[in-house]
The first five atom37 places (N, CA, C, CB, O) and aatype in JSON, in Angstrom:
{
  "aatype": [12, 2, 6, 5, 19, 16, 10, 8, 6, 11, 1, 14, 14, 6, 15, 1, 0, 0, 2, 0, 5, 1, 18, 10, 11, 14, 8, 18, 6, 19, 5, 6, 10, 11, 3, 0, 18, 8, 19, 1, 19, 13, 12, 14, 7, 19, 0, 11, 3, 7, 19, 11, 9, 16, 10, 6, 11, 3, 1, 9, 13, 19, 6, 7, 15, 1, 1, 6, 10, 15, 6, 0, 15, 17, 11, 14, 9, 13, 1, 6, 9, 14, 8, 0, 3, 13, 1, 10, 5, 10, 6, 10, 2, 19, 3, 9, 3, 6, 15, 15, 9, 6, 0, 1, 16, 3, 15, 7, 19, 10, 2, 10, 11, 10, 14, 19, 15, 6, 0, 0, 1, 14, 1, 15, 9, 16, 19, 6],
  "atom_mask": [
    [1, 1, 1, 1, 1],
    [1, 1, 1, 1, 1],
    [1, 1, 1, 1, 1],
    [1, 1, 1, 1, 1],
    [1, 1, 1, 1, 1],
    [1, 1, 1, 1, 1],
    [1, 1, 1, 1, 1],
    [1, 1, 1, 1, 1],
    [1, 1, 1, 1, 1],
    [1, 1, 1, 1, 1],
    [1, 1, 1, 1, 1],
    [1, 1, 1, 1, 1],
    [1, 1, 1, 1, 1],
    [1, 1, 1, 1, 1],
    [1, 1, 1, 1, 1],
    [1, 1, 1, 1, 1],
    [1, 1, 1, 1, 1],
    [1, 1, 1, 1, 1],
    [1, 1, 1, 1, 1],
    [1, 1, 1, 1, 1],
    [1, 1, 1, 1, 1],
    [1, 1, 1, 1, 1],
    [1, 1, 1, 1, 1],
    [1, 1, 1, 1, 1],
    [1, 1, 1, 1, 1],
    [1, 1, 1, 1, 1],
    [1, 1, 1, 1, 1],
    [1, 1, 1, 1, 1],
    [1, 1, 1, 1, 1],
    [1, 1, 1, 1, 1],
    [1, 1, 1, 1, 1],
    [1, 1, 1, 1, 1],
    [1, 1, 1, 1, 1],
    [1, 1, 1, 1, 1],
    [1, 1, 1, 1, 1],
    [1, 1, 1, 1, 1],
    [1, 1, 1, 1, 1],
    [1, 1, 1, 1, 1],
    [1, 1, 1, 1, 1],
    [1, 1, 1, 1, 1],
    [1, 1, 1, 1, 1],
    [1, 1, 1, 1, 1],
    [1, 1, 1, 1, 1],
    [1, 1, 1, 1, 1],
    [1, 1, 1, 0, 1],
    [1, 1, 1, 1, 1],
    [1, 1, 1, 1, 1],
    [1, 1, 1, 1, 1],
    [1, 1, 1, 1, 1],
    [1, 1, 1, 0, 1],
    [1, 1, 1, 1, 1],
    [1, 1, 1, 1, 1],
    [1, 1, 1, 1, 1],
    [1, 1, 1, 1, 1],
    [1, 1, 1, 1, 1],
    [1, 1, 1, 1, 1],
    [1, 1, 1, 1, 1],
    [1, 1, 1, 1, 1],
    [1, 1, 1, 1, 1],
    [1, 1, 1, 1, 1],
    [1, 1, 1, 1, 1],
    [1, 1, 1, 1, 1],
    [1, 1, 1, 1, 1],
    [1, 1, 1, 0, 1],
    [1, 1, 1, 1, 1],
    [1, 1, 1, 1, 1],
    [1, 1, 1, 1, 1],
    [1, 1, 1, 1, 1],
    [1, 1, 1, 1, 1],
    [1, 1, 1, 1, 1],
    [1, 1, 1, 1, 1],
    [1, 1, 1, 1, 1],
    [1, 1, 1, 1, 1],
    [1, 1, 1, 1, 1],
    [1, 1, 1, 1, 1],
    [1, 1, 1, 1, 1],
    [1, 1, 1, 1, 1],
    [1, 1, 1, 1, 1],
    [1, 1, 1, 1, 1],
    [1, 1, 1, 1, 1],
    [1, 1, 1, 1, 1],
    [1, 1, 1, 1, 1],
    [1, 1, 1, 1, 1],
    [1, 1, 1, 1, 1],
    [1, 1, 1, 1, 1],
    [1, 1, 1, 1, 1],
    [1, 1, 1, 1, 1],
    [1, 1, 1, 1, 1],
    [1, 1, 1, 1, 1],
    [1, 1, 1, 1, 1],
    [1, 1, 1, 1, 1],
    [1, 1, 1, 1, 1],
    [1, 1, 1, 1, 1],
    [1, 1, 1, 1, 1],
    [1, 1, 1, 1, 1],
    [1, 1, 1, 1, 1],
    [1, 1, 1, 1, 1],
    [1, 1, 1, 1, 1],
    [1, 1, 1, 1, 1],
    [1, 1, 1, 1, 1],
    [1, 1, 1, 1, 1],
    [1, 1, 1, 1, 1],
    [1, 1, 1, 1, 1],
    [1, 1, 1, 1, 1],
    [1, 1, 1, 1, 1],
    [1, 1, 1, 1, 1],
    [1, 1, 1, 1, 1],
    [1, 1, 1, 0, 1],
    [1, 1, 1, 1, 1],
    [1, 1, 1, 1, 1],
    [1, 1, 1, 1, 1],
    [1, 1, 1, 1, 1],
    [1, 1, 1, 1, 1],
    [1, 1, 1, 1, 1],
    [1, 1, 1, 1, 1],
    [1, 1, 1, 1, 1],
    [1, 1, 1, 1, 1],
    [1, 1, 1, 1, 1],
    [1, 1, 1, 1, 1],
    [1, 1, 1, 1, 1],
    [1, 1, 1, 1, 1],
    [1, 1, 1, 1, 1],
    [1, 1, 1, 1, 1],
    [1, 1, 1, 1, 1],
    [1, 1, 1, 1, 1],
    [1, 1, 1, 1, 1],
    [1, 1, 1, 1, 1],
    [1, 1, 1, 1, 1]
  ],
  "atom_positions": [
    [[0.85, -1.17, 0.0], [0.0, 0.0, 0.0], [0.9, 1.24, 0.0], [-0.97, 0.0, 1.22], [1.75, 1.38, 0.87]],
    [[0.7, 2.12, -0.96], [1.52, 3.31, -1.11], [0.64, 4.54, -0.88], [2.2, 3.35, -2.51], [-0.12, 4.93, -1.77]],
    [[0.74, 5.14, 0.31], [-0.08, 6.31, 0.63], [0.78, 7.57, 0.59], [-0.74, 6.15, 2.01], [1.95, 7.54, 0.97]],
    [[0.2, 8.63, 0.15], [0.89, 9.91, 0.12], [0.45, 10.71, 1.33], [0.6, 10.68, -1.2], [-0.74, 10.87, 1.59]],
    [[1.43, 11.22, 2.08], [1.15, 11.99, 3.28], [1.48, 13.45, 3.01], [1.94, 11.45, 4.51], [2.55, 13.75, 2.48]],
    [[0.58, 14.34, 3.37], [0.8, 15.77, 3.2], [0.76, 16.44, 4.57], [-0.27, 16.4, 2.26], [-0.18, 16.24, 5.35]],
    [[1.79, 17.22, 4.86], [1.85, 17.95, 6.12], [1.39, 19.38, 5.9], [3.28, 17.92, 6.71], [1.73, 20.0, 4.9]],
    [[0.62, 19.89, 6.84], [0.13, 21.26, 6.76], [0.54, 22.02, 8.01], [-1.41, 21.3, 6.59], [0.65, 21.46, 9.1]],
    [[0.77, 23.3, 7.82], [1.04, 24.16, 8.96], [-0.26, 24.33, 9.73], [1.62, 25.54, 8.52], [-1.31, 24.62, 9.15]],
    [[-0.19, 24.13, 11.03], [-1.38, 24.31, 11.85], [-1.56, 25.8, 12.11], [-1.29, 23.5, 13.19], [-0.69, 26.44, 12.69]],
    [[-2.68, 26.32, 11.69], [-2.97, 27.75, 11.86], [-4.04, 27.93, 12.91], [-3.4, 28.39, 10.52], [-4.96, 27.11, 13.02]],
    [[-3.94, 29.01, 13.69], [-4.99, 29.27, 14.67], [-6.27, 29.71, 13.98], [-4.54, 30.34, 15.68], [-6.23, 30.15, 12.84]],
    [[-7.39, 29.58, 14.65], [-8.65, 30.08, 14.08], [-8.53, 31.56, 13.72], [-9.82, 29.87, 15.06], [-7.74, 32.29, 14.32]],
    [[-9.3, 32.0, 12.75], [-9.22, 33.38, 12.26], [-9.33, 34.42, 13.37], [-10.3, 33.61, 11.25], [-8.67, 35.45, 13.29]],
    [[-10.13, 34.17, 14.38], [-10.3, 35.17, 15.44], [-9.0, 35.4, 16.19], [-11.4, 34.73, 16.41], [-8.71, 36.52, 16.61]],
    [[-8.2, 34.33, 16.37], [-6.92, 34.48, 17.06], [-5.83, 34.9, 16.11], [-6.53, 33.19, 17.76], [-4.87, 35.56, 16.52]],
    [[-5.93, 34.54, 14.85], [-4.88, 34.83, 13.87], [-4.69, 36.34, 13.71], [-5.21, 34.2, 12.53], [-3.56, 36.8, 13.51]],
    [[-5.75, 37.1, 13.8], [-5.65, 38.54, 13.63], [-4.85, 39.18, 14.76], [-7.03, 39.17, 13.57], [-4.2, 40.21, 14.55]],
    [[-4.88, 38.58, 15.94], [-4.16, 39.13, 17.09], [-2.78, 38.5, 17.3], [-4.98, 38.95, 18.34], [-2.04, 38.96, 18.16]],
    [[-2.43, 37.49, 16.53], [-1.15, 36.8, 16.7], [0.0, 37.72, 16.27], [-1.13, 35.49, 15.89], [-0.11, 38.44, 15.28]],
    [[1.09, 37.68, 17.02], [2.27, 38.47, 16.7], [3.02, 37.81, 15.54], [3.2, 38.63, 17.94], [3.26, 36.6, 15.57]],
    [[3.38, 38.58, 14.54], [4.14, 38.07, 13.4], [5.56, 38.58, 13.47], [3.48, 38.47, 12.07], [5.8, 39.73, 13.85]],
    [[6.49, 37.73, 13.09], [7.9, 38.12, 13.06], [8.49, 37.79, 11.7], [8.69, 37.4, 14.17], [8.13, 36.8, 11.06]],
    [[9.4, 38.64, 11.27], [10.16, 38.41, 10.06], [11.62, 38.19, 10.45], [10.02, 39.6, 9.06], [12.1, 38.8, 11.4]],
    [[12.3, 37.32, 9.72], [13.74, 37.16, 9.94], [14.43, 38.22, 9.11], [14.23, 35.7, 9.54], [14.29, 38.25, 7.88]],
    [[15.18, 39.11, 9.75], [15.84, 40.17, 8.99], [17.04, 39.64, 8.2], [16.28, 41.3, 9.92], [17.61, 38.61, 8.55]],
    [[17.4, 40.35, 7.16], [18.63, 40.04, 6.44], [19.79, 40.48, 7.32], [18.67, 40.74, 5.02], [19.69, 41.48, 8.03]],
    [[20.89, 39.75, 7.26], [22.06, 40.11, 8.07], [23.32, 39.62, 7.39], [21.95, 39.52, 9.49], [23.28, 38.76, 6.51]],
    [[24.45, 40.18, 7.81], [25.75, 39.73, 7.32], [26.74, 39.78, 8.46], [26.23, 40.61, 6.12], [26.66, 40.62, 9.35]],
    [[27.69, 38.85, 8.42], [28.71, 38.73, 9.46], [30.07, 38.86, 8.82], [28.58, 37.38, 10.24], [30.37, 38.21, 7.81]],
    [[30.9, 39.71, 9.4], [32.26, 39.91, 8.91], [33.23, 39.55, 10.03], [32.48, 41.39, 8.42], [33.07, 40.01, 11.17]],
    [[34.21, 38.75, 9.72], [35.21, 38.38, 10.71], [36.36, 39.38, 10.65], [35.73, 36.93, 10.49], [36.98, 39.56, 9.6]],
    [[36.63, 40.02, 11.77], [37.74, 40.94, 11.89], [38.87, 40.24, 12.63], [37.31, 42.25, 12.62], [38.73, 39.07, 13.01]],
    [[39.97, 40.93, 12.85], [41.13, 40.33, 13.51], [40.8, 39.84, 14.92], [42.28, 41.33, 13.57], [41.2, 38.75, 15.31]],
    [[40.06, 40.65, 15.69], [39.79, 40.32, 17.09], [38.3, 40.43, 17.46], [40.59, 41.23, 18.0], [37.95, 40.5, 18.64]],
    [[37.44, 40.43, 16.45], [36.01, 40.58, 16.71], [35.21, 40.12, 15.49], [35.65, 42.04, 17.07], [35.76, 39.86, 14.42]],
    [[33.9, 40.03, 15.69], [32.97, 39.8, 14.59], [32.09, 41.04, 14.48], [32.1, 38.5, 14.82], [31.66, 41.6, 15.48]],
    [[31.84, 41.45, 13.25], [30.96, 42.59, 13.0], [29.7, 42.04, 12.34], [31.67, 43.68, 12.09], [29.76, 41.41, 11.28]],
    [[28.56, 42.28, 12.97], [27.28, 41.79, 12.47], [26.43, 43.0, 12.09], [26.54, 40.89, 13.53], [26.25, 43.92, 12.89]],
    [[25.91, 42.99, 10.87], [24.99, 44.04, 10.42], [23.64, 43.39, 10.19], [25.5, 44.76, 9.1], [23.51, 42.42, 9.44]],
    [[22.62, 43.94, 10.86], [21.27, 43.41, 10.76], [20.39, 44.5, 10.15], [20.72, 42.96, 12.18], [20.33, 45.62, 10.66]],
    [[19.72, 44.16, 9.07], [18.91, 45.13, 8.34], [17.45, 45.02, 8.79], [19.03, 44.9, 6.81], [16.77, 44.04, 8.52]],
    [[17.0, 46.07, 9.49], [15.63, 46.11, 10.02], [15.01, 47.45, 9.67], [15.62, 45.87, 11.56], [14.92, 48.33, 10.53]],
    [[14.56, 47.63, 8.42], [13.99, 48.92, 8.03], [12.77, 49.28, 8.86], [13.63, 48.91, 6.55], [11.91, 48.44, 9.13]],
    [[12.71, 50.56, 9.24], [11.58, 51.05, 10.01], [11.73, 50.89, 11.51], [0.0, 0.0, 0.0], [10.83, 51.29, 12.26]],
    [[12.84, 50.31, 11.98], [13.04, 50.11, 13.41], [13.94, 51.24, 13.95], [13.67, 48.71, 13.7], [15.06, 51.42, 13.48]],
    [[13.43, 51.97, 14.93], [14.19, 53.04, 15.58], [15.06, 52.45, 16.69], [13.23, 54.13, 16.14], [14.9, 51.29, 17.07]],
    [[15.96, 53.25, 17.2], [16.88, 52.83, 18.26], [16.13, 52.27, 19.47], [17.76, 54.01, 18.69], [16.54, 51.25, 20.03]],
    [[15.05, 52.92, 19.86], [14.3, 52.46, 21.05], [13.47, 51.21, 20.78], [13.39, 53.57, 21.54], [12.86, 50.67, 21.7]],
    [[13.42, 50.74, 19.54], [12.69, 49.53, 19.2], [13.56, 48.29, 19.11], [0.0, 0.0, 0.0], [13.08, 47.21, 18.78]],
    [[14.87, 48.43, 19.42], [15.81, 47.31, 19.31], [16.05, 46.71, 20.69], [17.14, 47.77, 18.68], [16.27, 47.43, 21.67]],
    [[16.01, 45.38, 20.75], [16.3, 44.66, 21.99], [17.31, 43.57, 21.65], [14.99, 44.05, 22.63], [17.09, 42.76, 20.74]],
    [[18.43, 43.54, 22.38], [19.49, 42.56, 22.16], [19.68, 41.78, 23.46], [20.82, 43.24, 21.7], [19.85, 42.38, 24.52]],
    [[19.66, 40.46, 23.36], [19.82, 39.61, 24.53], [20.9, 38.57, 24.24], [18.48, 38.92, 24.93], [20.92, 37.97, 23.16]],
    [[21.78, 38.35, 25.2], [22.82, 37.35, 25.09], [22.57, 36.28, 26.13], [24.23, 37.97, 25.25], [22.53, 36.57, 27.32]],
    [[22.41, 35.03, 25.68], [22.18, 33.9, 26.58], [23.12, 32.77, 26.19], [20.7, 33.43, 26.55], [22.99, 32.2, 25.11]],
    [[24.04, 32.46, 27.07], [25.02, 31.4, 26.83], [25.7, 31.59, 25.49], [24.35, 30.01, 26.9], [26.45, 32.55, 25.31]],
    [[25.45, 30.7, 24.53], [26.13, 30.79, 23.23], [25.21, 31.3, 22.13], [26.68, 29.43, 22.85], [25.41, 30.99, 20.95]],
    [[24.19, 32.08, 22.5], [23.25, 32.62, 21.51], [23.02, 34.11, 21.75], [21.9, 31.86, 21.58], [23.01, 34.59, 22.88]],
    [[22.85, 34.81, 20.64], [22.49, 36.23, 20.73], [21.15, 36.38, 20.0], [23.62, 37.17, 20.1], [20.96, 35.89, 18.89]],
    [[20.24, 37.07, 20.67], [18.9, 37.3, 20.14], [18.75, 38.78, 19.82], [17.81, 36.83, 21.14], [19.08, 39.64, 20.65]],
    [[18.25, 39.08, 18.65], [18.0, 40.47, 18.23], [16.52, 40.58, 17.88], [18.91, 40.89, 17.01], [16.0, 39.8, 17.08]],
    [[15.86, 41.54, 18.48], [14.46, 41.81, 18.16], [14.33, 43.28, 17.79], [13.52, 41.45, 19.35], [14.95, 44.15, 18.4]],
    [[13.52, 43.55, 16.8], [13.27, 44.91, 16.37], [11.79, 45.15, 16.2], [0.0, 0.0, 0.0], [11.12, 44.43, 15.45]],
    [[11.26, 46.14, 16.89], [9.84, 46.49, 16.79], [9.71, 47.78, 16.0], [9.18, 46.63, 18.2], [10.38, 48.77, 16.28]],
    [[8.86, 47.75, 15.02], [8.65, 48.97, 14.24], [7.23, 49.46, 14.45], [8.94, 48.73, 12.74], [6.29, 48.69, 14.64]],
    [[7.11, 50.77, 14.4], [5.81, 51.4, 14.6], [5.0, 51.32, 13.31], [5.96, 52.87, 15.05], [5.56, 51.28, 12.21]],
    [[3.7, 51.3, 13.46], [2.82, 51.35, 12.29], [2.98, 52.73, 11.67], [1.3, 51.07, 12.68], [2.85, 53.75, 12.35]],
    [[3.28, 52.76, 10.38], [3.56, 54.03, 9.71], [2.3, 54.76, 9.25], [4.44, 53.78, 8.53], [2.36, 55.95, 8.94]],
    [[1.19, 54.08, 9.2], [-0.02, 54.71, 8.72], [-0.97, 55.02, 9.88], [-0.72, 53.82, 7.68], [-0.86, 54.44, 10.96]],
    [[-1.88, 55.91, 9.62], [-2.88, 56.25, 10.62], [-3.85, 55.08, 10.81], [-3.65, 57.53, 10.21], [-4.04, 54.27, 9.9]],
    [[-4.46, 55.0, 11.97], [-5.38, 53.9, 12.27], [-6.58, 53.89, 11.32], [-5.87, 54.0, 13.71], [-7.12, 52.83, 11.01]],
    [[-7.01, 55.08, 10.86], [-8.17, 55.14, 9.98], [-7.83, 54.81, 8.53], [-8.79, 56.52, 10.05], [-8.74, 54.62, 7.72]],
    [[-6.57, 54.73, 8.2], [-6.14, 54.46, 6.83], [-6.25, 52.98, 6.54], [-4.7, 54.95, 6.6], [-5.68, 52.16, 7.26]],
    [[-6.97, 52.62, 5.5], [-7.17, 51.23, 5.1], [-6.51, 51.01, 3.74], [-8.69, 50.86, 5.07], [-7.03, 51.48, 2.73]],
    [[-5.39, 50.29, 3.7], [-4.73, 50.08, 2.4], [-5.54, 49.13, 1.5], [-3.3, 49.52, 2.62], [-6.19, 48.21, 1.99]],
    [[-5.49, 49.39, 0.21], [-6.13, 48.48, -0.74], [-5.14, 47.43, -1.23], [-6.72, 49.27, -1.93], [-5.53, 46.4, -1.78]],
    [[-3.86, 47.7, -1.03], [-2.82, 46.75, -1.39], [-1.64, 46.98, -0.45], [-2.39, 46.89, -2.88], [-1.27, 48.12, -0.2]],
    [[-1.06, 45.91, 0.05], [0.09, 46.04, 0.95], [1.1, 44.98, 0.58], [-0.33, 45.91, 2.45], [0.83, 43.78, 0.68]],
    [[2.28, 45.43, 0.15], [3.37, 44.52, -0.19], [4.32, 44.34, 1.0], [4.13, 45.04, -1.42], [5.0, 43.32, 1.09]],
    [[4.36, 45.31, 1.88], [5.23, 45.26, 3.05], [4.39, 44.86, 4.25], [5.96, 46.63, 3.29], [3.51, 45.63, 4.67]],
    [[4.63, 43.69, 4.82], [3.82, 43.28, 5.97], [4.2, 44.06, 7.21], [3.98, 41.78, 6.23], [5.36, 44.43, 7.4]],
    [[3.22, 44.3, 8.05], [3.53, 44.94, 9.33], [3.86, 43.83, 10.32], [2.34, 45.83, 9.85], [2.98, 43.16, 10.85]],
    [[5.13, 43.65, 10.54], [5.6, 42.62, 11.46], [6.91, 43.08, 12.06], [5.76, 41.24, 10.74], [7.64, 43.86, 11.45]],
    [[7.21, 42.6, 13.23], [8.47, 42.91, 13.89], [9.53, 41.91, 13.43], [8.32, 42.89, 15.44], [9.22, 40.89, 12.81]],
    [[10.78, 42.22, 13.74], [11.89, 41.38, 13.33], [12.39, 40.56, 14.51], [13.02, 42.22, 12.74], [12.36, 41.0, 15.66]],
    [[12.86, 39.36, 14.21], [13.46, 38.51, 15.25], [14.56, 37.67, 14.59], [12.37, 37.59, 15.94], [14.35, 37.04, 13.56]],
    [[15.75, 37.69, 15.23], [16.9, 36.95, 14.72], [17.6, 36.28, 15.88], [17.86, 37.87, 13.94], [17.78, 36.88, 16.94]],
    [[18.01, 35.04, 15.68], [18.77, 34.3, 16.68], [20.03, 33.78, 16.02], [17.93, 33.13, 17.29], [19.96, 33.08, 15.01]],
    [[21.2, 34.12, 16.59], [22.46, 33.66, 16.05], [23.18, 32.82, 17.1], [23.34, 34.84, 15.59], [23.21, 33.18, 18.28]],
    [[23.75, 31.72, 16.66], [24.53, 30.88, 17.56], [25.98, 31.29, 17.46], [24.35, 29.37, 17.22], [26.54, 31.39, 16.37]],
    [[26.6, 31.52, 18.61], [28.0, 31.94, 18.67], [28.87, 30.71, 18.85], [28.23, 32.97, 19.82], [28.65, 29.93, 19.78]],
    [[29.84, 30.52, 17.98], [30.71, 29.36, 18.09], [32.08, 29.72, 18.66], [30.88, 28.71, 16.73], [33.02, 28.93, 18.56]],
    [[32.19, 30.9, 19.25], [33.42, 31.34, 19.88], [33.06, 32.18, 21.11], [34.31, 32.17, 18.87], [32.0, 32.82, 21.14]],
    [[33.92, 32.16, 22.11], [33.65, 32.95, 23.32], [33.77, 34.44, 23.02], [34.61, 32.55, 24.45], [34.75, 34.89, 22.43]],
    [[32.76, 35.19, 23.44], [32.69, 36.63, 23.21], [32.94, 37.35, 24.53], [31.31, 37.03, 22.61], [32.5, 36.91, 25.59]],
    [[33.66, 38.48, 24.45], [33.88, 39.33, 25.62], [32.6, 40.14, 25.83], [35.14, 40.26, 25.44], [32.42, 41.2, 25.22]],
    [[31.72, 39.65, 26.69], [30.39, 40.24, 26.87], [30.43, 41.69, 27.32], [29.62, 39.44, 27.87], [29.56, 42.48, 26.95]],
    [[31.44, 42.05, 28.11], [31.51, 43.42, 28.64], [31.94, 44.44, 27.58], [32.47, 43.47, 29.81], [31.83, 45.64, 27.81]],
    [[32.42, 43.98, 26.43], [32.9, 44.89, 25.39], [32.04, 44.9, 24.13], [34.3, 44.54, 25.02], [32.44, 45.46, 23.11]],
    [[30.86, 44.3, 24.19], [29.97, 44.29, 23.02], [29.5, 45.72, 22.75], [28.75, 43.33, 23.25], [29.13, 46.45, 23.67]],
    [[29.53, 46.11, 21.48], [29.07, 47.44, 21.08], [27.89, 47.28, 20.12], [30.23, 48.27, 20.41], [27.88, 46.38, 19.27]],
    [[26.9, 48.16, 20.26], [25.75, 48.14, 19.38], [25.34, 49.57, 19.05], [24.56, 47.36, 20.03], [25.28, 50.43, 19.92]],
    [[25.08, 49.8, 17.77], [24.56, 51.11, 17.34], [23.67, 50.88, 16.14], [25.73, 52.11, 17.01], [23.81, 49.9, 15.41]],
    [[22.76, 51.82, 15.95], [21.83, 51.71, 14.84], [21.85, 52.99, 14.03], [20.4, 51.4, 15.34], [21.99, 54.09, 14.57]],
    [[21.69, 52.84, 12.71], [21.69, 53.99, 11.82], [20.81, 53.65, 10.62], [23.14, 54.37, 11.38], [21.11, 52.72, 9.87]],
    [[19.75, 54.39, 10.44], [18.84, 54.23, 9.3], [18.34, 52.8, 9.11], [19.53, 54.69, 8.03], [18.33, 52.28, 8.0]],
    [[17.94, 52.17, 10.21], [17.38, 50.83, 10.12], [18.39, 49.71, 10.03], [0.0, 0.0, 0.0], [18.02, 48.56, 9.8]],
    [[19.67, 50.03, 10.22], [20.72, 49.01, 10.2], [21.36, 48.96, 11.58], [21.8, 49.3, 9.09], [21.9, 49.95, 12.06]],
    [[21.3, 47.78, 12.21], [21.93, 47.57, 13.51], [23.33, 47.04, 13.28], [21.09, 46.59, 14.38], [23.52, 46.05, 12.57]],
    [[24.32, 47.69, 13.88], [25.71, 47.26, 13.79], [26.14, 46.74, 15.15], [26.63, 48.41, 13.33], [26.11, 47.47, 16.14]],
    [[26.54, 45.48, 15.19], [27.02, 44.87, 16.42], [28.49, 44.53, 16.27], [26.2, 43.6, 16.76], [28.91, 43.96, 15.27]],
    [[29.27, 44.89, 17.28], [30.67, 44.47, 17.33], [30.78, 43.49, 18.48], [31.66, 45.7, 17.51], [30.56, 43.85, 19.63]],
    [[31.13, 42.26, 18.15], [31.23, 41.19, 19.14], [32.71, 40.82, 19.29], [30.37, 39.95, 18.72], [33.22, 40.0, 18.53]],
    [[33.4, 41.41, 20.28], [34.82, 41.12, 20.46], [35.05, 39.69, 20.96], [35.44, 42.12, 21.44], [34.36, 39.22, 21.86]],
    [[36.01, 39.02, 20.36], [36.38, 37.67, 20.78], [37.16, 37.79, 22.1], [37.23, 36.93, 19.68], [38.04, 38.65, 22.23]],
    [[36.83, 36.93, 23.06], [37.53, 36.99, 24.35], [39.0, 36.67, 24.16], [36.89, 36.01, 25.37], [39.37, 35.94, 23.24]],
    [[39.81, 37.2, 25.02], [41.26, 37.02, 24.93], [41.63, 35.54, 24.95], [41.96, 37.76, 26.09], [42.53, 35.13, 24.22]],
    [[40.97, 34.74, 25.75], [41.26, 33.32, 25.85], [40.97, 32.56, 24.57], [40.48, 32.72, 26.98], [41.59, 31.53, 24.31]],
    [[40.04, 33.05, 23.77], [39.66, 32.34, 22.54], [40.43, 32.8, 21.32], [38.19, 32.52, 22.28], [40.29, 32.2, 20.25]],
    [[41.25, 33.83, 21.45], [42.01, 34.34, 20.3], [43.18, 33.42, 19.99], [42.51, 35.78, 20.59], [43.8, 32.85, 20.9]],
    [[43.49, 33.27, 18.7], [44.65, 32.44, 18.35], [45.94, 33.14, 18.76], [44.68, 32.14, 16.82], [46.03, 34.37, 18.77]],
    [[46.93, 32.34, 19.11], [48.22, 32.92, 19.49], [49.34, 31.99, 19.01], [48.32, 33.14, 21.03], [49.14, 30.79, 18.81]],
    [[50.49, 32.58, 18.82], [51.67, 31.81, 18.4], [52.39, 31.26, 19.6], [52.63, 32.68, 17.57], [52.47, 31.88, 20.65]],
    [[52.9, 30.08, 19.41], [53.68, 29.44, 20.48], [55.09, 29.25, 19.96], [53.04, 28.07, 20.92], [55.3, 28.66, 18.9]],
    [[56.03, 29.74, 20.7], [57.43, 29.64, 20.31], [57.98, 28.28, 20.72], [58.27, 30.77, 20.93], [57.81, 27.86, 21.87]],
    [[58.63, 27.62, 19.79], [59.25, 26.33, 20.07], [60.66, 26.57, 20.58], [59.26, 25.41, 18.81], [61.43, 27.3, 19.96]],
    [[60.99, 25.97, 21.69], [62.33, 26.15, 22.28], [63.24, 25.02, 21.91], [62.24, 26.26, 23.8], [64.4, 25.01, 22.31]]
  ]
}
C-alpha cells in the first residue's frame, strides 16, 4: 500500500490569527575581523528604542519592533510590506567578551561588534 502523506502548517482560528504576533527574519551579514565579529542586521523602520538585544550562553537574540507608519483610519487596498516585527537568533561558536559588546543603529541598520575573548584568540607558540 503506497499512501501519500501531506503535512500542513497548523494555523490558529481566524479570530486568534488577527491578534497573533508576526515576526520576520531580517537580512544580516557577518564579517570576521582580527579580534572581533561585525554583524549588520537590516531592520527597516526600526528606531533605536525599538531594538532589543539579549545574550544567553552561546546565543544572541535580536528583536526589532517597528511602529505602524499609517494612521489607524487608513485602510490600504494593497500592501506589499507586511507589518511585522523582526526577530533573529544567532549561535555563537566562539567565546565573546560580553563586557565589550558594542551596538549602534543607523537608518534601520543595527551594527554589532562582538569582540572575541582574549582566551579564545589564536596565538603563536614559540618552540624552544
